[in-house]
TORLUM-331764 format. One line per field, with one value per atom (N, C-alpha, C): residue in three letters; chain; z, x, y. Coordinates in steps of 0.1 Angstrom, whole numbers, m for minus. Layout:
! TORLUM-331764
code = c(ALA;...)
unit = c(A;...)
zz = c(Z;...)
xx = c(X;...)
yy = c(Y;...)
***
This chain:
! TORLUM-331764
code = c(MET;MET;MET;GLN;GLN;GLN;THR;THR;THR;PHE;PHE;PHE;ILE;ILE;ILE;LYS;LYS;LYS;LEU;LEU;LEU;PRO;PRO;PRO;HIS;HIS;HIS;GLU;GLU;GLU;VAL;VAL;VAL;VAL;VAL;VAL;VAL;VAL;VAL;ARG;ARG;ARG;LEU;LEU;LEU;GLY;GLY;GLY;GLU;GLU;GLU;ILE;ILE;ILE;ALA;ALA;ALA;CYS;CYS;CYS;GLU;GLU;GLU;ARG;ARG;ARG;LYS;LYS;LYS;CYS;CYS;CYS;PRO;PRO;PRO;SER;SER;SER;VAL;VAL;VAL;PHE;PHE;PHE;PRO;PRO;PRO;VAL;VAL;VAL;TYR;TYR;TYR;LEU;LEU;LEU;ALA;ALA;ALA;LEU;LEU;LEU;LEU;LEU;LEU;PHE;PHE;PHE;HIS;HIS;HIS;ALA;ALA;ALA;ASP;ASP;ASP;ARG;ARG;ARG;LYS;LYS;LYS;GLY;GLY;GLY;LYS;LYS;LYS;CYS;CYS;CYS;PHE;PHE;PHE;PRO;PRO;PRO;SER;SER;SER;TYR;TYR;TYR;GLU;GLU;GLU;ARG;ARG;ARG;ILE;ILE;ILE;LYS;LYS;LYS;GLU;GLU;GLU;VAL;VAL;VAL;SER;SER;SER;GLY;GLY;GLY;ILE;ILE;ILE;SER;SER;SER;SER;SER;SER;ASP;ASP;ASP;ALA;ALA;ALA;SER;SER;SER;VAL;VAL;VAL;ARG;ARG;ARG;LYS;LYS;LYS;ALA;ALA;ALA;LEU;LEU;LEU;ARG;ARG;ARG;ILE;ILE;ILE;LEU;LEU;LEU;GLU;GLU;GLU;GLU;GLU;GLU;CYS;CYS;CYS;GLY;GLY;GLY;LEU;LEU;LEU;ILE;ILE;ILE;ARG;ARG;ARG;ARG;ARG;ARG;GLU;GLU;GLU;LYS;LYS;LYS;ARG;ARG;ARG;HIS;HIS;HIS;GLY;GLY;GLY;MET;MET;MET;HIS;HIS;HIS;GLY;GLY;GLY;ASN;ASN;ASN;SER;SER;SER;ILE;ILE;ILE;TYR;TYR;TYR;TYR;TYR;TYR;LEU;LEU;LEU;GLN;GLN;GLN;THR;THR;THR;SER;SER;SER;LEU;LEU;LEU;ASN;ASN;ASN;GLU;GLU;GLU;GLU;GLU;GLU;THR;THR;THR;LEU;LEU;LEU;SER;SER;SER)
unit = c(A;A;A;A;A;A;A;A;A;A;A;A;A;A;A;A;A;A;A;A;A;A;A;A;A;A;A;A;A;A;A;A;A;A;A;A;A;A;A;A;A;A;A;A;A;A;A;A;A;A;A;A;A;A;A;A;A;A;A;A;A;A;A;A;A;A;A;A;A;A;A;A;A;A;A;A;A;A;A;A;A;A;A;A;A;A;A;A;A;A;A;A;A;A;A;A;A;A;A;A;A;A;A;A;A;A;A;A;A;A;A;A;A;A;A;A;A;A;A;A;A;A;A;A;A;A;A;A;A;A;A;A;A;A;A;A;A;A;A;A;A;A;A;A;A;A;A;A;A;A;A;A;A;A;A;A;A;A;A;A;A;A;A;A;A;A;A;A;A;A;A;A;A;A;A;A;A;A;A;A;A;A;A;A;A;A;A;A;A;A;A;A;A;A;A;A;A;A;A;A;A;A;A;A;A;A;A;A;A;A;A;A;A;A;A;A;A;A;A;A;A;A;A;A;A;A;A;A;A;A;A;A;A;A;A;A;A;A;A;A;A;A;A;A;A;A;A;A;A;A;A;A;A;A;A;A;A;A;A;A;A;A;A;A;A;A;A;A;A;A;A;A;A;A;A;A;A;A;A;A;A;A;A;A;A;A;A;A;A;A;A;A;A;A;A;A;A;A;A;A;A;A;A;A;A;A)
zz = c(m12;m1;0;12;14;17;13;15;25;34;45;44;47;48;62;66;80;80;89;91;105;108;121;128;141;149;148;148;148;135;124;111;111;117;118;126;137;146;139;132;125;114;106;96;101;112;119;123;129;133;121;111;99;93;92;86;94;107;115;114;116;115;102;91;78;72;79;75;61;60;48;51;51;54;43;31;21;23;33;36;38;47;51;39;32;21;9;7;m4;1;13;18;17;21;19;5;m4;m18;m23;m19;m22;m16;m3;4;m3;m8;m15;m27;m34;m46;m44;m31;m28;m28;m33;m32;m18;m16;m3;1;m9;m5;m4;m5;m3;m16;m27;m40;m48;m53;m62;m72;m82;m92;m98;m89;m94;m100;m110;m116;m106;m109;m101;m102;m114;m116;m108;m107;m98;m84;m79;m66;m62;m71;m69;m68;m77;m77;m64;m59;m47;m34;m34;m22;m21;m32;m32;m33;m35;m37;m52;m54;m67;m74;m67;m72;m73;m85;m87;m77;m74;m65;m51;m46;m33;m32;m43;m43;m43;m52;m53;m39;m32;m19;m9;m9;1;m2;m15;m18;m14;m16;m13;3;10;25;29;24;28;25;14;11;20;23;32;46;50;64;64;53;53;53;50;50;36;26;13;6;m3;m12;m26;m33;m47;m57;m67;m78;m91;m96;m108;m121;m129;m142;m153;m164;m176;m187;m197;m208;m209;m218;m220;m208;m201;m188;m177;m175;m166;m151;m147;m133;m124;m113;m104;m97;m92;m84;m69;m61;m47;m38;m28;m19;m5;1;14;25;35;46;57;56;66;70;78;82;70;60;48;42;43;37;48;60;72;73;67;69;80;88;99;95;103;101;106;99;103;113)
xx = c(279;288;292;292;296;311;316;331;332;341;342;357;358;371;374;386;390;400;397;405;409;422;427;422;419;414;423;436;446;444;441;439;426;416;403;405;412;415;423;434;443;436;427;420;411;405;396;404;416;425;430;434;438;427;415;404;401;402;400;411;424;436;437;435;437;424;413;400;396;397;395;386;373;365;365;371;372;382;391;402;397;387;382;375;365;359;369;379;389;397;402;409;401;389;380;378;377;376;389;401;413;413;410;409;400;389;379;385;395;401;414;420;433;433;445;447;452;456;461;474;481;493;491;479;476;478;479;481;468;466;454;457;449;451;438;428;415;417;409;410;403;405;398;383;378;364;358;366;362;362;373;374;362;358;346;334;332;320;319;330;329;328;335;335;323;316;305;310;322;328;326;322;319;330;340;350;364;370;384;393;390;399;399;387;386;393;392;399;414;419;433;438;431;435;436;426;426;438;440;452;465;466;479;481;470;471;474;467;470;485;490;504;513;511;519;519;508;507;512;516;521;511;499;489;488;493;494;508;512;523;518;521;517;528;526;535;528;533;526;530;520;522;517;523;519;514;508;503;488;482;467;459;463;455;465;470;480;476;466;462;474;475;486;483;494;493;494;485;485;488;497;500;495;486;481;490;492;500;491;487;478;483;476;480;478;471;469;483;492;505;516;512;520;531;528;537;531;540;535;532;523;519;530;532;542;535)
yy = c(83;84;99;104;118;119;130;132;144;143;153;158;171;177;180;175;177;189;198;210;212;212;213;226;225;236;248;246;257;265;258;265;274;268;276;288;287;298;308;304;313;320;313;320;331;328;339;351;348;359;367;360;367;376;370;377;390;390;402;411;406;415;422;415;421;427;426;431;426;412;405;393;394;383;372;375;365;354;356;347;333;332;319;311;318;310;307;316;313;301;301;289;276;277;265;260;270;267;259;264;257;243;242;230;220;225;216;210;216;211;204;205;200;184;179;165;161;149;145;152;157;164;179;184;198;206;200;207;208;220;223;234;235;246;250;254;260;274;277;290;300;313;323;321;318;316;305;294;283;286;294;298;306;316;324;316;306;298;290;284;276;284;296;304;313;316;326;340;342;356;360;372;376;384;389;398;392;393;389;396;408;416;410;406;400;386;379;366;368;378;381;386;394;399;388;379;368;359;356;347;353;366;373;372;375;374;360;350;336;332;337;334;342;354;362;356;350;344;330;324;311;300;303;292;285;292;286;290;283;287;286;296;297;296;288;287;291;303;308;300;298;292;301;299;307;298;304;297;298;290;291;288;278;274;276;289;292;294;286;287;284;292;290;277;271;259;264;259;263;251;253;242;247;239;243;238;246;242;237;224;218;205;198;184;175;179;171;167;176;174;174;174;173;183;195;207;215;221;229;243;249;263;272;283;293;303)
***
């Protein structure tokens, strides 16, 4: 059985605008990598390595920049965690969790 990810048109358009405005083409694949891991409430916690693997991006710096931009633009909210497996928790602002885009 195949699984599909539904992404609202407004999010796709907004991601494209952000990528152009901020000159960061990594925004779209990083967002999709987070969406790939998100539960029904839009929560996920993949590592940078996993985000790079799924998105096809090779650099930590590119992932870091894309995450910062996504957070600044209100498409994700990040909760930093510490410890041995201190991957941040990301909350996607999509119709998956019925929160509105800013």
